[in-house]
N, C-alpha and C positions, 0 to 999 in steps of 0.2 A: 256763829251767831245769826248771820243772815239766813242760813238754811232753816234755823228754828223760827225766825220771823216769818219767812215765806210759808212754812208749814202752819203756823198759827193763822195767818191770813187766809189760808185755803180751807180751814175748818168750817164745816157747815153747822150752824147753830141749831138746825132742826133735829128733832128726835123722831124717827119714823118707826112705827110699830105695825105689826100685822097680827094675824091669828091663825092657828092651826085649824084647817078644815077637814083634814083626813090623813090617814096613814095607809099605805099600800105596800106591803112587804118592806123593802129597804127605803122606800120613798116617803117623804112628808110633804103634804100639800099645804101651802100657806097663801092666804090672801092678804093684800095690803096695798099701799100706794105704789104705783108703777115705778116711780123714781127710785125706790129702794129695793127693787127686785130685778136688777140687771143680771144677765147671765154671768156667773162667776162671783157674784156678791155673796155676802155671808149674813146669817141671822143667828141669834141666840134664843133658844127655846127653853122655857122652864119645864123641868121634869121632876119626878119624885127624888132623883139623885142630885138635884141642884140645877142642872141645865145641860144643854148640849149645843154645840156649834154645828150649823148646817151650811151647805153651799148650794146655790141655785144651779141646777144642771139641765133644766128645761122648763117648759111651760105647758099648761093644760087649760085652755080658755084664758080666763083672767087670773088663774092661780099659778103660782110658781111651784115647780117640782124641785124639792131639795133632797140632798142626801146628807146624813149626819156623820160627823167625825167621831162621835161617841154614842153609846147605847141611848136609846130614847125610851127606855122602860119607864112607865108611870106618866107619860104625857097624856093630857086630857084634851078632848075636843074644845076648841076655842082658846086653848092655852096661848098666852101672849108670846109674840116673836119680835124681839128687838132687832131691827134691820140695820145693817151696815152697808151702805151703797158703794163704798170705796172698793176698788180692786185690791185683793189681798197682796200685802207687801211686807217687807222686812227691812231692818236697818242693821246690816252687818257691821262688825268692828274687828280690828286687828286683835283685840283681846279675846276673840273666840278661838284663837290658836290654842291647841292642847285640850279643847273641850269636846265632849260627846253630847249631842243634842238630838231632840226629836224633830218632827216635821213642823212644829210650831216654834222652833228655836227655844224650847224649854230644856234646861240642863238635865241630863240623865246620869251624870257622874257624881252626883252628891255635892257639887260645888255651888258657889254663889250664883244668883241669877245673872244672866248674860247682860253685859253693858250694851247699850244701843248706840250705833254710829249716827253721824249727822245726816247721811244721805239715805233716802228710802229707795229700795230696789223692788220692783214688782216680781212676785213669784213666777208669773208667766211672762218672763221677759222675752224680748224679740232678739233674734240673732242680728249681729251687725250687718250693715249694708254690704252686699257682696263686693262692690267696687270700692268700698271705703275701708275695708279691713286689710290688715297687713298680710304679707306673704309668709309662708312657712319659714321658720328659723333654722338654725344649724342642727346638726345631728344631735340626738339626745342619748346619753348613756343610761341604759335601763338596768345594767348590772346583771342581766341574764344572758349567757353566751348565745343560746339559740336565737334569741330575739335580736341581739346586737349584730349578729352576722347575717341571718337569713331574712329577718323582717325588721330592718332598721327603721327608726322613727325620727322625724324632725319635730322641733318645737312647734306646737300648734296643730299637729296631725291628730287624727282620730282613728283608733284601731278597735276592732271587735275581737273578743275572745269567745270562740264558739265551742261549746262542750256539753256533753250529757252530764247527768247528775253523778257525783262521786268520781269524777275523772281528775280532779285536782286543780280546777280553775281558781278556787278561793286561795289555795296555797300559793299559786303563781302570782295572784294579785298581792298577796302579802309580801312576796319577794320584791315586787315592783315598788310597793309602798316604802320598804326599807332602803332600797338600793338606788332608785331612780334619782337622777340629778335634777332636782326641782327646788325652787324657793319655798313653795307652799304645796301641800297635798290636801285635797278635799276628797273625802271618801264617803260615798253614799251606799249604805247597806240597806237595800230595799227588799222586804219580804224574806229576810234571812231567818234561820232558826234562832230562837231566843238565846240559847246557850252559847251560840257562836259569836254574838255581838261583843260580850265582855271578853271572851277569849281572844278575839281579834285585836282589841285595844290593848289588853294587858300583856298577852304573850307574843302576838305577832308584831304589832307596832313597837312596843317597848317604850321606855322613857325618851330615847333619842328621836324615834320616828314620831312620837306623839307631840313633841314640842313644836313641830312645824306642820301639824295636821289639824283639820277639823273633821270630825266624824258625825255624819247625820244618819240616824238609823230609825227604821220602823220595821218591826218583826212581822212574821207571816200572819199573826193573829190580829194585826191592826186593820181598821176599816180600809176599804179600797181607796177612799179619798185621801186618807193619811199616807198610804203607800205611794200614791201618785204625787202627793205634795212633797214627800221626802226627796223624790227625784228632782222636782222643780227647785226645791231649796238648795240641793247640792249644786246645781248649775248657777243659782243666784249667788251663793257664797263664792263660787269660783270666779264669777264675773266681777265681784267686788275686789278681790285680790288682783285680778287681771287689770282692772282699771287703775290700780295703784302701781302698775308697772312690773308686777311679779311674774315669774315663770311658774305657772300653776299646773300641777298634774291632777287631773280629775279621774278618780277611779269609781266606777259604779257597778255594783253587783246586786241585781242584774236587771238588764233592760227587759227581759222576758217577763219578770214579775211586775214591772211597770205596765207592760202591755196587758197582762192579765187583770191588773187593777182597772185599767181603762176599759177593758171589755166588760168587767162587772158593772162599772158605772154606766156604760152605754146600754147594756141590756136592761138594766133597771130603769133607765130613762125612756125605754121603748124603741131603741135602735134595732133594725133588723140584723140578725147574724148573717155574716157572709162566709168568707173562706174559713173553714174549720171552726166556725162559731165566733170568729173575731168580728167586731163591728167596724163600720167604716171609720169611726173616730179614732180607732187604734192606729190606723195607717196615716191619719192626718196628724196625730199627736207625736209620732216617732220623729219625723223630720224637724218639727218645731222644737223638740227637746234636744236632739243630737246636734243640730246646726248651731246651737248656742255655744258649743265647744269650738275651739279653733283659734286662729289669730284674732286679736282684738283690733279695734280701730287703730289707725296709724297713731303712734305715740304712746300706746299702752302696751301691756304685756300680752301673754298668750295663754290659752288653756289647751294643754295636751290631754286628750281624752282617751281612756281605755275602758271599754264597756263590755261586760260579759253578757253572753246570750246563752241561756239554758235551752239547748235544742230538745225538742219533744221526741222522745223515743229514739234518740241518736240520729234523727232525720235532719240533716243539715240544709235541706231545702224546704223545711216547713215555713209557713207564711211569715212569722216574725223574723226568723233568721234570714230569709230571702230579702225582706224589706230592709233590715238593718245593714246587710252586706252591700246593698246598693247605695246606701247613704254614706257609709264610712269610707276612709281612705286606705283600707286594707283589712285583712282578717287573719287571725291566728286560729287554727283548727287543732283541737285537742282530741286525741283518739283513745277510745276505751281499750282497744287492742294493745296499744303501746303501754298504757297504764297497767294492764294485766301482765305485761312482761316485766314490770317493775322499774321502768325507766321514767323518771320524773325530772322536770315537767314533761308531761306526755304530749309534746307538740309534734304534730304530723307536718314535717318540714315541706313535703312535696305538695301539700294542699294549702299551705299558708303563704301569704303574699303581702308585701307592702308596696303600695302604688308609687312611693317616692324612692324606692331602692336604687334605681339607676342614677338618681341625682346625687346620692350621698356617698357612693363608693369611691374610694381614692386609690391611686396607683394600681396595684394588681389585685385589689380586694374583690372586684367583680369577677375576675377570672378564677380566683380561689373559690368563690361561692358557686360559680357555674360548674366547676369541676366536682365540688362536693355534692351538689344536687344531682349531677349526672351519675356519680357513683352510687348515691342512695337510690336513684330511680332504677339503675341497672340491677342492683341487688333486689329491689322490690319486685321487678319483673320476673326474676329467676328464683325468687325465694322458695316457691313451692317445690321446684325441681331440686334445689340445693338441700332442702330439709328431707326430701325423700331419698336423697343419694343418687338421683338420676342424672346429675350433672357430672361430667368427667373433667377433672382439672386439666387445663391446657387446651380445651376445646375452643375457648374464646378469650383473647387477651384482656379485653375490657371487662368481661365477667370475672376473670381471675383477679384483676386489680380491685374490683368492687368487693369481692369476698375478703381480700386482704385488708381493705380499708374499713369494712363494716364495723368491726369491733371497736377500733379507735374512734370512729365517728360517733358510734352510739355512746361511748364513754364521754365524748366531748359534749354531746347534746344533753346528757344527764347532768344535774346540778343539785346539790343540797340546798335546802331552803334557807340555811344560814350562810350560804356562800355567795360572794359577789365577785364578778369578773368584769373588768373594764373593757371598752371597745378595743383598744390597742392590744391588750392581753388576749382577748378572744381571737383576733385575727392572727396573732403570733402563734397561738396554739394550733389553729387550723392549718397554718402554713407548715408547721412542724409535722402534722399528720400527713399532709399531702406531699411532703418532700421539699417544701419551700419554694416550689416553682409552679404551684397549681396542679401538681401531679401529672404534668404533661411530659411524655417521653419522646 
C-alpha cells in the first residue's frame, strides 16, 4: 500500500502536449515544452490508424527527434503529441510466469492482461555497483554434457554462444531452457523469425519448462525500438526475480539483433557509422545491457546469462562478436564444419572457454578435461594426414591414442535435444572413455 501511496504522490498533475513539425524517413520531429522532451521519454501521436507511441532519440535545435514503435501512416503536420516525461518503466509480477509477452508487457498468448506488481522497474536499469554485488555462486548444472565438462558455469556467470546462421544455437538454447538448474527462466527472443516464436514456446519449452519461464519476444519485422526494448525488458524481468532471491537463468537470442536495432536507431538519429557501419552507441549500449546480468546486490539472487551472438559470415572476430566476447565471462563457439558432419550440439571445444573453469573443477576433473582437450587437439592437428591415409599407425604414441579416442569423444560431445545429463554423470562417462585415470599411461 505504501508503494501505491508513494506513486500517487509522485504523479505530475500537468498534461504536456506538443505538435508534429516534420517527418524525415524513420524520424518524427516534435516541438513542445522542454520538460516533457527528455532523452528516452515517450509521446503518443495521433495517426489515421488511431495513434503511435514514439521515443525521443535525439534533438535538432528546439525540436525533439523521435522514432515510432508503430507505423505513423496518416500523421498530419501539426498533429498533437501527448508527452510523457517519465522514464519508461514496468511493474513485473510473479504472475507473469508461464506467459508470453511483447516488449510493452502485453500478452501474446491469448491470456488475460498481465497483473502489475507493486514496484516499478526502469526498462533501462543500471547494473549493481561493482563492489556491492555478490560473488559468483556454486557450479550450475546445464544438462548438456559438453558444457558441463568443458565450459562449466557458476551461478551469476555470463556466457556467449557464438555461431553462424543455421548451426544450431537456437536448439542448444532450447536444451538449456529445459534442463538447466534454475528457479526462474527469462527468455528474450529478439528479432527471431515469426514462425519460431510459437514453436519455441509450445514444442521446445513444453508445459514443464513454461511454468517457470517468462518469454519476451519481438520478431524481425518489429520496429528497431521495439526490438531493443524487448532486450531491455528481458533484463528488467530477470532483475525483478533476482531481487526476490531467485536463481534466474536469462537466455537471450540474439545480442546481434539487438546491436542491429541500435545501429538502425543510431543511423536514423544522425550518428556517424564507424566499424562495419555500426554506430558508436552500439558499443556503448552492449556493456550497459550485458552488465545487468550477474550476481545481484548482497542478499539477493543472481542472474546467470547466456547470450547468443549471430556472427556475420562465420567471422568470429567481427565487431559485435569481438565486443561481446570482451564483456562476458566466457564463450561457446559453434562450428559450421562440425554441424555439417552431423554432430549436435556443434560446439567447437578447442575454441570454447569458461573463465571460471579452474575454480569449479573438483578432484581429478581438471585432469580429465585437460587430457580430453589434448587428445582432441592432437587429432585436429593430424586430421588432414589421417583422412588422406598419410599417417602410419605406430609412428607416434600420442597420435595413436588420439585416433582411438576420437570416436568415443565425438559420441560423448553429441547429445539429443531431448536428452539431459547431470554434471556427475557427464564426468563419469568421460572418465570411462579415458580409462578412468585421465587417459595417462
